C-alpha positions in Angstrom: -0.1 -13.9 21.0 3.6 -13.6 20.3 4.9 -15.5 17.2 8.6 -16.1 17.9 9.4 -17.6 14.5 7.6 -14.9 12.6 9.2 -12.2 14.7 12.6 -13.8 14.3 12.1 -14.0 10.5 11.1 -10.4 10.4 14.1 -9.3 12.4 16.4 -11.4 10.3 14.9 -10.0 7.1 15.2 -6.4 8.3 18.7 -6.8 9.6 20.1 -8.6 6.6 18.4 -6.2 4.2 19.8 -3.1 6.0 23.3 -4.7 6.1 23.1 -5.8 2.4 21.9 -2.4 1.2 24.6 -0.6 3.2 27.2 -2.9 1.6 25.7 -2.4 -1.9 25.9 1.4 -1.5 29.4 1.2 -0.3 30.5 -1.1 -3.1 28.8 1.1 -5.6 30.5 4.3 -4.2 33.9 2.6 -4.5 33.7 0.7 -7.8 30.6 1.8 -9.8 30.7 -1.8 -11.1 27.1 -2.6 -12.2 27.8 -6.3 -12.5 29.2 -6.6 -9.1 26.2 -4.7 -7.7 23.9 -7.1 -9.4 25.7 -10.1 -8.0 25.5 -8.7 -4.5 21.7 -8.1 -5.0 21.4 -11.8 -5.9 23.5 -12.8 -2.8 21.0 -10.7 -0.7 18.1 -12.7 -2.1 19.8 -16.1 -1.8 20.7 -15.5 1.9 17.1 -14.4 2.6 15.7 -17.5 0.9 18.1 -19.8 2.8 17.3 -18.0 6.1 13.6 -18.4 5.5 14.0 -22.1 4.6 12.7 -21.3 1.1 13.6 -23.6 -1.8 13.0 -22.3 -5.3 12.6 -24.7 -8.2 13.0 -23.3 -11.7 12.1 -24.8 -15.0 13.1 -23.4 -18.4 15.4 -20.7 -17.1 18.2 -21.9 -19.4 16.1 -20.7 -22.3 16.3 -17.0 -21.1 18.7 -15.1 -23.3 20.7 -12.9 -20.8 21.0 -10.2 -23.6 17.3 -10.1 -24.2 14.6 -7.9 -22.8 11.8 -9.5 -20.8 8.8 -8.6 -18.7 8.2 -11.0 -15.8 5.0 -10.6 -13.8 4.3 -12.0 -10.4 1.1 -12.0 -8.3 3.1 -10.2 -5.6 1.2 -11.6 -2.7 4.1 -10.8 -0.4 7.8 -9.7 -0.3 8.7 -13.4 -0.9 7.8 -12.9 -4.6 10.8 -10.5 -5.1 13.2 -12.9 -3.5 11.9 -15.9 -5.5 12.3 -14.0 -8.8 15.8 -13.0 -8.0 16.8 -16.5 -7.0 15.0 -18.2 -9.9 16.1 -16.1 -12.8 19.5 -16.3 -14.4 19.4 -12.5 -14.8 18.9 -9.8 -12.2 15.5 -8.2 -12.9 14.7 -4.6 -12.5 11.6 -3.9 -10.4 8.8 -1.4 -10.5 8.3 -0.3 -6.9 5.9 2.0 -5.1 7.1 5.5 -4.7 7.0 5.3 -0.9 9.9 2.8 -0.9 12.2 5.5 -2.2 11.8 7.2 1.2 12.9 4.2 3.2 16.4 5.0 4.5 19.2 2.9 2.9 16.7 0.6 1.0 15.4 3.4 -1.2 18.9 4.6 -2.1 20.1 1.1 -2.9 17.1 0.4 -5.1 17.7 3.7 -6.9 21.4 2.9 -7.5 20.3 -0.6 -8.6 18.2 0.9 -11.4 14.8 -0.1 -10.0 12.0 2.2 -11.0 9.7 4.0 -8.6 6.1 4.7 -9.6 
């Protein structure tokens, strides 16, 4: 059986992620502005959340000191966890990612430039 909404969501996610990663790499090549890169990463997540119809409700985020160091852990049941964390937190988290993601064209390069760590 063909799931139209699931297929459309997957196409939207792939197309938007490829577009955003290409833009992120271009902006980084031109400006090397880390804060602008982080804001664009957050825009990527917000657009995905909106496109999926996902609403994230956050409690206590105002107590997070943006100059502090934190470890946030998610169950990571799906790719939605990453988007939810980026949308919910007042800071842009760095992620640990499986080494195989480094080899994904455009995405791996954008993650590397964004300071995410491959293990």
